N, C-alpha and C positions, 0 to 999 in steps of 0.2 A: 455347472457352480464347484469351485474350490470347497472342501470341508470348511477352512476356513473362513473366504468369503461369503456360506453357507450360515458359519457359525455368529461372524459381524452382525448382517443380517438380521438374525432374528436375536440382536441381544443378548447371548450367550455369557455365563460367568463367565469369571479370570481362566479359569482352571479350565473349562472347555477352550479357551479362547487360546491357551498355552501349550495344549494339546495338539493342537492341529497346526500340520505341519509347512512353517512359509514357502513357497513357491521362487522359484529358482532363478524365474526373469519376472517381468510385470510390462504393464503398457505404462507409458511415456512419452508427451509430450517433448522434445528434447532435439539437439544439435548435436551436426558431427562435426568434426574439423573438417574433414576436407572440405565441407563447404564454404569456410572463411572468405572465399575468394568469388564469389557466387555475384557479389554485386559490386565488381569492379569497375570501374565505367559507366556504372547503372544511378538513373538516377530518381529512378521512384523504385525504393529498397521493395520491395512487397514480401514483408514475412512468412505469406503464405507459402514460400518458395524453399525458406532457408527450413522454415519448425517443423520438425519429423514428429510422427505418433509410431508409437511402435514402440517393442522388446527390446527391454534393458536385463541387464542382471542385478540380485538382489543381492545389494553391496551385505558387507558382515557389520554388524553395529559396534564399537566402543565402546568400553567401559562405563564411559558417562552418557552411552547417548538408548535411544528409545526408536525402537522403527516403528512406524502409526501406518497404517492403513489408509488412505490419508479419502475422504466422504467427495470433500469437493474443495475448491481450492478457486481461486480470485487474478483478474490479468492485473498486470500493474506497468507500469511504463520504463519499468527496467529488463519488463523480455523483453522490448520491442527493442530497448537499447540491443539485449543480446542478439537478437533475432536478426537484427542489419551489422548487426557483428562491430560498432560504434559504439566510443570512440573507437575502443579496440576490441577484436577479439576478445571475448570472456575466458578463453581457454588460458590466455596468459596468468588470469587470475588462478585459476587451477594450478597449473605450474609455480607460480608463486608463494602457494599455501603449501604444495607441495611439500617445497620444499623446508619448511619447516623438520620437517618429520616424523614421525611414528602412523599413526593413524592418517593422519594426513595427505602420505603418501597413495590413498585408494582415489581419491579425489582427482586427479591428472589421469584421464581417459580418453579416447580417443572422439567420444562424446559428451556431454553436457545434458543430462535434467537439470530444468530452468522451472523459474516458480518461486512469490515469496511471500506465498496467502499460503495456508492450510486449516481446517479441520478434518476431526477424526477421531479414527480410535485406535488406542493402546497398544500393539501386539506382543513386542519383546519387550522384555529391558535389560542394559547389560548392568553386568554385576559391581559395579557402583554406583548404581539409583536406590535413592532411600524410599522419596519420596510419592512415584509414583508406581504405578499395578498396570497391569494387562484389564482391556477391559473399561479402562478411563478413556472423559471423552474429554480429547480438550482443542485450543485453539495454539495455531504455532505463530510462534513472534518471528521474525525476518533475520533476529540479529542474534548470530555465529559469534561469540567472545571465548576468551581461553581463560580461565577464573583463576589462573597462576602466573597472573598480567599482575603489578600491583597496579596499574590506573584505575584495572576492573573494577577492584575494589571500592574505588570514591565514586566511580558513574563508570557502568557499562561499554557507555560509547566512547570513551577518552581512550579507551585499550587501544594502543597500533593493530595488535590481530584482531582489533573484530572486524568484521565479516558479513556482505548481506548474502543468505542463506539464499542459495537458488540462482544466485549472480554471481557471487565472487566463490561461492562453493558449489560445489558436484550433489547431486542430490536430492532438486527440490520435489515442489510441491505440485504439477501440474505431472500427476501421475498417480498411478493407483496406487503406491508404496513410496515414504520415502525415510530418512533416518535423519533423526536432529537429536542435539543432547541436549539434555535433560533440561537446562539452564533457559530453553527455548520455549519452555512450556509451561501450557497459560488455562485452567479450566473454562471449558467452554461454556456459555451461556445456557443454561437447560432448557429456555422458553424459544432460539432459535433452532430453523432449522440450518442441518450442515452448508447448506450453500449461504443463506444470509450470514455464518457464523463465520464460513473462509471470508467473508469480503471486508472485518474488519483490521486484522490487527497490525498489515503492514499504514497501513492511507490512517486509519483513525490513531494509533500512536504516536505516528509522525506528527498530526496535527495537534494530539495532547500535549507531546512533550512542547514546538513550537509557542503552544498558545497558553497554557497552564499549569507546567512544570515549572518548577525552578528553576533552570536553565533555559528559560525560554522567554516571552515578551512579559511574562508575569502578569496575566489578562485579570483585570480587577472589576466589578464593579462598575455601570456607565460611561467605560471604555468604547470607542468607536473605532470599531476595527474595518479596514479593507482590507477585504479577499478576491483575488485576480484566480481568475478561471472556476469561480464556485461552484457550480453545474458540474463542477470534475472530481473525480477520487478523491484526493487533498479537499478540495475547497468545500465539499458535501459536508464535512465531518466538522472542517472549519467553523463555518456557520451554525451547526448545533453545540459545539463547545462556547462558541459565543455568547451565544442565545441563553444557553443554560446557563453560563457565571454571569448574567446578567448587565451584559455587552453589547451594542447594537450591532449589528453586523451591517455592512455596508459592502453588497456580492458585485462584482463585475464579470458579466457574459455575452457571447457572442452573437447571439440572436435571443427572438419572441420566444422561442422553446429554451430553451435552458435557462430563459425567466424565470417563468414559471414552476421550471425543476425546482430554483432556490426557494421562493416563493412557497414550494409544499412544504422547505423545511426551516420557515418562520422566518426568513431573513426579514431584516427591516425596508431596507431601502435597497434596487438592482437597478442598476448602468448601464445600457450596454456601450459596446464599443465604439457605437455610431455617435451617440450622444455626446462625444465629447472626440470625435473625429480620431481615433488613434487608428494607423497606420499599421502594418503588417511586423512591420522590424522600423522604427522613426530613431533608432541607438544613433544610426548613421550621421544621425544632422541634430548635432546639439542644441541648435535653437527650435526643432521639431517638437526637441525631447521636454525644452521647458515651457513652450505653446499648448503642447501639452497634457502635459502637468499644472498651469493654469487652470487650462478650462473645467478639466478632471476635478481639481480641487474647487471650483467655482459651483461645481452640481453637490458636491459634498457637503459646501458648506449650504447650498441654498434649503438644499433636503435632510441635513441633519444641525445646522446651527454654528459646526464647526469639524474644523482639519480631523483626520485622523488620528490617534493616537497610536494604531497597531497598523500596518503592514502586514498580511499575511503573504508572501513572494516564494515564489516557483517558478516561475515564469522564465526569468533569468533574462537573458541579452535583454528583449523586447521589452520590458517591462521594469527592469531594475532603476534604471534613470529615472523616471518618473514617480517610480518609490520612493525613491530619497526625497525628491525635491519635493511630493504632497503628503509627506508625513508629519506633522505637526513637530511645532519648536520644541527641543527633548524625545522627542516617539522615536520608535523602536519601529526598524524593520528588518522584521526576520524569516530567514530564505533559510529553503533545503532543498534547491534543487534548480536546475536551469535547463526546460528544456525547450528553448525555442535561442539556446547557444550559453555557453560558459564563461566567452570572454565580455563581462560587464561594462559597461562607459558611463559615466556620470560626472555631475558638477560638484567637485570635492564641497564647494562654498559653502552648501548648500548644507553639508555632512556638520565640516567644522564648526561653521559661523553660528550654528542655530543648534547645536548641541545634542544633535539626533546621533542613534546608535544603530550599527547593522549585526544583527546575533546571526550564527553560522547554525543549521539543528539536522538533525541528523538521525533519523527512526528517534529509537526511545528505548531507555531499559527497561530492565525487567519490571524492574515497581512499575515505573511510570505503565508498561504493558494493563500489569495488575487493576491500577488505579481507574485505568481506562475501561478495561474490563466489566468492572462496579456501574462504571456511568452506565454502561448497557445493558449490565444485570435490571440493571434497578428501570429500563425503559425509558430513563432520561435525555439518552442517545442511541441512534436508532442505525438499522442499516442502511447504507445506499446504496445498493444492490438493485442493475436496471434492465437485466437481463442475464439468463441462464443458457451455454451453452452445452453442448457434450463435451467428453475429455477429447471427442474423434474429431471436433472441429475445434478444436484449441489455437488453429493457426486461424482458422476466420475468428475468431472472438479476439485475440492481439492484431488481428487487420483494424478490426470497429475501431479499439485505442489507438492504434496507430496512426490513422486518419481523422481521426477525434468525431465520429461518428454516433459515441458512445456518451452518455451521461453516467457522473454514477461510477459504481464500478459494474463491472461485470464479471458474473461466479460464472465455476467448472462444474460442472460433475463427475467425478472419479469414479471412483468404487459407489457411492449411491446411485444406484439402477432410476430415482427419477429425483423432485424435486419434494418437499415438504417430507420428509426423514429428519430423523437427530431429533426431535422435539421433547422435552422429558419433565418438563415444566407446564403442563399444558393450561394452570389457572393465568399463570403470569402474565400465559400467552394473551389469553383472552381476556384477563383485566387492561393490558395496555392493546390490545386490538391488532387485526389484521390489516386496517386500513394504514394505522400509527405505525407497524412495523415494518411496510413496505411503500414508504410515500412514492420511490421513485418505477415501480416494479411494471415492468412493458415499458418504460420510454425511448429501453435501447432495441433498434434493430438486429433480430433472431432469432434464434428457433427457442422456444419454452419446452424445454420439455415433461412429459405428463407426470 
């Protein structure tokens, strides 16, 4: 064990952390540029064949960046896309970013460290960083913005140079160390373990912006919210935000096992895909889209009394046409992704003649991330972690997400040697309770490190 690792695990003060030498390299889950054709002509693009875990060099931090020792990370679907090299190899993103010049050139490498979630300890700060110091416990926002771009000052998500860390940049979170901008840092909720904290930023922040933030659907008390994929990483947080905000969550799930998941999170109404006969992808048959929408609409009205005011949409092609049909007159479909396909087909008559709206949403700006984190700190929103893998098995953890065998979020221990570490506010943790903090723990197959 290195001097720095020992200092971190022992909770050493800032001075000791700063004195300990950074390693020249570290272990990380990464992709190699020579593997981009691995899945050419292959139907099952098994990410375990492309996602490697091995040593990579330590990057030099820019003046506005910090080096974080990543105690834990989590799997998101963008890592699945990266590891399948779809829709395009993410090495193209690294080259595009490098063309902006300066410190960005470091990112164009023959390997990419992936991962867009993380929690850990700052070990170095750049000369331009003022609000953070070595030893601070942080979670990391996945949003990498250019603070010299005018649009960023209106909303960090509107800048043309906004990127997803660990997907459109290098040096992601599935690693022992990462380099991130100071504008990505959020104080870690002190009552959470490293693995619990690491599961929150991307999915919780995205769901918060979609439903609660002023640029999203603007959820209000009493709103009926239809949530596709309610047992997934995004859906599990959406259920909580709706419930916490006085709305009525209606969760769509694919199995009774997943129905139990969303009930644990407080979902008022749970509807299985089988109940309204939803095919895997009905989008190619306009008549079936409308028919499925009518069946789903009847179920919602039977169980809630009226149509959904908001549809929380991230599935994409297979569900988007139904979402537009089923949302109420004057209602909102808010969308942040398209895991089943990007090209959506819907009947525009139901959009324009019933004065419905579609809002595109992507991740969350730093203020929204901080507001979201405050809810987590208060215990009103809890992590949706269902399994924990060691970094050595990051590819297997990603495969769980790729094949949809998971619920909620799958965490990955990076520098933390075991689960349960990182809690600095035991009193708040005891007040909230272990069962409340881990409603989904153990529901996804996989190793549970001691």
